[in-house]
N, C-alpha and C positions, 0 to 999 in steps of 0.2 A: 783048606782050613789051616794047614801047617804054614803055608806061605803067608796067610793073613796074620797069624800069630807072630811070625818072624818079622813082618812089617811093623807091628806094634812095638815089638822089642827094639827094632831099629830106631823108631821114633824116640823111645825112651832113652836109648843110649845116646843118640845125637843131641837130645835136649840137655841131658846131664853133662855130657862131655863138653858141649859148647859153653855151658855155664862154668864148669871147672876151669876151662881155659881163660875165661874172663877173670876169675879169681886168682889164677896161678901166680902172677907177679906180686900180689898182695900177700899170698900165703908164703912165698919164698923170701919176701922182704928184700927183693933185689934192688940195689941202688939205681941200676940202669936197666931199661927193658926196651929193646928195639928203638933206641934213640930217645926214649922218654925218661925223665928224671923221676925215679921212685924213691929217692932218698928219704929215709925215715917214714916210709909208708908201710902199712900193714893192713890186716883185715878190718881194723877200726875204720879205715877209709870207706869200706863197703857199708859198714853200719851207719856212718854219719851222712850218707847221701840223702839229700832232700827228697821227700819229706818223711822218710822212714821213721826217725825218732819221734816225730810229732804224733804218729799213730800209736806209738808205745805209750805216750802220755795219756791218750784216750783209753787205751787198753787197761792202764793201771788205775785210772780215776773215773772212767765212764762219765766224763763231763762234770763231775762234782767240783764246783769252784773251790771249796775249802781244801779238797785233796790236791787239786792242781797247785794251789798256792803253797801247800806243805812240801811239794817237791823241790821248791827253791830253784827253779830253772834259771839258767844263766841269761837267757834272752828275755827281754821285758815285753810281754804281750798281755793284753787283758784276757781273763779266763774264757771269755766268750769266743776268742779267736779259734779255739779248738772245735767249735761247731762247724767250721769249714771242712773238717776231716770226719767223714761219715763213719758210722759205727761198725759195719759188718767186718771189714778187715781187722780192726782192733779186737772184735769178738774172737776171731780165729787166733789172733796173736795171744790173747789171754788163755784160750783153750789149750794151747801148747806151751804155755809159759813155764811149765815144770822144768824145761830145759834152759830157762832164762829168757827174758823178754827180747833181748837182742837176737839171740839165735832163733827164737820163735818167729820173729819178724821176717827173717830170711827164709826159714823153713816153709812158712805158710806161702810165701810168694813162689818159691821154687815148686812146691807141690801143685799149686793152682796153675802155674805156668805149664807144668807137665800135663795136668788135666786138660788145659786149654788146647795145647798142641795135639794131644792124643784125640781130643774130640773134634778138632778141626779136620784131622785125617779121617776120622769116622764119618763126619759130615760129608766130606768129599766123596767117599766111597758109597755111603748109603744113598745119596742122591745122584750118584753116577755123574758127577760134575766134570771129571777129567779122567783121561786114561793113564795119567801119571801122578797119582795122588801123593806118593812119597816125595817126588821132586817138588811138587807145588807146596807141600808142607815144609820142605827145607827152605824154599824161598820165603815163605811166610815167617818162619822163626828167625830169619837173619835180617829182617829190617833193622837197621842200626839202632834207631831209638828204642825199638822193642827189645833188642838184645840188652840194652842198658837197664830198662825197666823190669825185665824178668830176672835180673841177677842182684837186685838190691831190695831194700824195703819199699814196696810200692803196691797200690791196690789195682793197678791196671790189668794184670793178668786175671785176677778174680773178676773184675768188671767185664772183660771181654768174654770170659768163660760163660758168665750168666747171659750175656747178650746172645751169643751164638746158640747156647742151649735153649733159650726162650724162642728164638726164631725157628730152631729145629722143631720144637713141639708145636709151634704155631702152624708151620707148614704141614705137620702131620695131623692138624686139626684137633690137637689135645689142648684146648684153650685154657682149661683150668691149670694145667701144669705150666703152660706158657705164661699165664698171669702170675703164678706163684714165683717162678724163676725170674720173671721181669721185676717183680717186687723186690727180690734179693738184689737185682742190679741197681735199683734206685736207692737201696740201703747201703750200697757200696760207693756210688758216685751219682750226683744229681742228674747228669745227662741221661741216666737210665730212663727217665720219664719220657724221653723221646721215643722209646719203644711203644708206649701207649699211643702217642700221636701217630706213629707209623701204622699200627694195627687199626686205628680208627679210619685211616685213609684206605686201608685194604677193604674194610667193611663197607665204607662209602662206595668204593668202586663196585663191589659185589651187589650192593643195593641198587645202584644205578642200572646194572645189567639185568638183575633178576627181580627187582622190586620186592625182595623178601628179606626179613630180619629174623635171625636165629637168637633165641634166648641165651644160648651158651656163649654168645659174644660178650655177654656181661662179665664173664670171668676176667677179662682183661682189665676191669676196673680195680683188680687187686694191685696193679702196678702203681697207680697214684696212691693207693692206700698204704703201700710199702713206704713211700716217701712221707706220707702223713704220719706214720708210726714213728719215724725219725724225728719229725717236728714235735710230736707229743712228748718224746723223750726229752727234747730240748726245753719244752714247757715245764716238765718236771724238774729238770736240773738247773736251768737258767731263769725259769719263770718268764720265758719269752718263746712263744711258739715259732716266731720268725727269726730265731737266733742265727740261723745260717746266713740270712741276708744282712745281719748286723755284725757279723764276725770280722769284718774288715774288708780290705780291698781284694776280694776273691771272685767277684762277679765281673767278668771281662767282656760281656756282650754289650757292644756299644753301637757303632755304625758300620756300614758296609765297607769291608776291606780295611778296617781300622787298625789292623796290625802293621800297616805301612805308615807309621807315625813315629819317628825316632824319639820324639819328645815324650811319648807315653811311658808311664812308669815301668810297665812290664815289657816294653820293647827295647828302648835304650840304644838302638843302633840302626844304621841305614843299610847294613850289609844283610839284605833280606831276600836275595835272589832265590834261595832254596825254597822259601815259602811258595813262590810262584810255581815251582816244579811240583810241590805237593798238591797245590790246588789244581794244577793242570791234570795230574795223574788221577786224582779222585773225581774231578769233574768229568773226565773222559770215561772213567769207570762207571759213573752214574749214568751217562748216556748209553754205554754198552749194556747196562742192566735194565734199561727202560722196557725192553720187550721180554724180560726174563719171566719164566713161569713162576718163579719164587717172588710173589708180589710183596711179601713182607720185607724181603731183602732189599728190593728196589726202593720201597717207600722209607725204610729206615735210613738208607743211604741218602735219599732226597732230603729228609728232615735234618739228618745230622750234618750233611754238607752245607745246607742252608744256614744252620746255626754256626758252623765253623767259620764261614766267611764274614761273620760279625764279631769274631773273637779278637780282642785287642791284646795280643800276647806274642812274644817272640817264639815261644815253644809250640808252634802249630803242629810240629811233628808229634808231640805228645797229645795235644788236644784232639787231633784228627785220627789218633790210633784206632778207634773202633771202626773206621772205614777201611782199614788195611786188609782184614781177611776177605772182605767182599770185593776189594780191588783185585786181590789175587784170583778170586773166582771169575771176575769179569775179564781178566787178561790171561786166563789159564793156558790157552794155546801158545801165546807168546812166551809166558813165563816158564813153560815146560819144554821149550825148544832147546836144541843143542847149542845154539848161539847164546841163549840166556845162561845156560849152564856154564859155558866157557867164560862169559863175562863175570858171573858170580864167583867163579874160582879165582879169577884175576883180582877181583875186588875184596875177597875175603880177608886178606891181611889188612887192607885199609879199613874195613868194617871193625876189626878188632882194635886197630890203632885209634880210630874214632872213639870206640867204647872206653878204652883205657884213659885216653885224654880227657873225656867227659867225666869219668869217675874221679879223676884227680882234681877236677875243677869244681864240680857242683856239690860241695860238701858244707854241712853245718859247722860253725866254729865251736865245737864242743871240747871243753877241757875237763869238766867234771862229769863223769859218766854215772855217778851214783843214782840220779833220778831215773835212769833208763835200765837199771839192773833188776 
């Protein structure tokens, strides 16, 4: 028991320390940092990372068009644009806004990143997935794009937490809780609805094998109801139930492998080799999970991977992030080997340099901070 408690404290310490190291050059206001130019950079750079401040707008206005206009934002977008940013992350930002909206934006993400990583470790141990859960958790938390997203204002950690939590309860056959948590996932990001599709496929497989239907399966209908509740909120505020789909260019599902089009608005480059590596890793993970006893995990990866290969966007690393924890599980033997540990240690400085470089680049042009205070 003492060893288990120590393991959880180790996860907490590693999560917070790795986050602090990301923030360190911005806190110190160092003009140079390992060859990178940090001149005139401070913690405001963390605050203005896309799309964090946009969620603050939702937290302060809750999609009320008049309140959005009263903020006098610097960038010109129709008020319906904010329907692309779902409400659950802003709800938590508002809940902790007593410390200030900017600080709350970061605090909420750090807290849920901590919950996510702790629960991932618990998930591994509870289902006895690996003999080295601490090492696999360390690999999970240092995916470069994930390291960026868990240290700025972003809903991804919240989203992943609810996905893994829902799958956990589904595998334990607690379908009511799985449905409720899945509904929270859909209220965080719309791809959460893919949990519902995955669970339906699990039930279909069971029906084919047993020719039996269980009434408690109906609890998973809470997942689409969660998304419907968001759309009813939009109906109240925007007078448009489908405001999400009218919010602008945020629907990136087009044609197969459409991310390989440099002329597309959200691609804009032909340097896309890294996307092939992501698709290869997640495709191979999906194949490895095909015979897994955790059927919801396999079907979720199947549905999510299928959706991902139709996304027309340069940032596939972010869009495919929900596949990452299950890829770690699929490759657990390889990822917990001594060779992998050595490679991770060699690459760790590069992972941080990637993170700092990305944080310096992907920022909103904010001069007037008043609307976000």
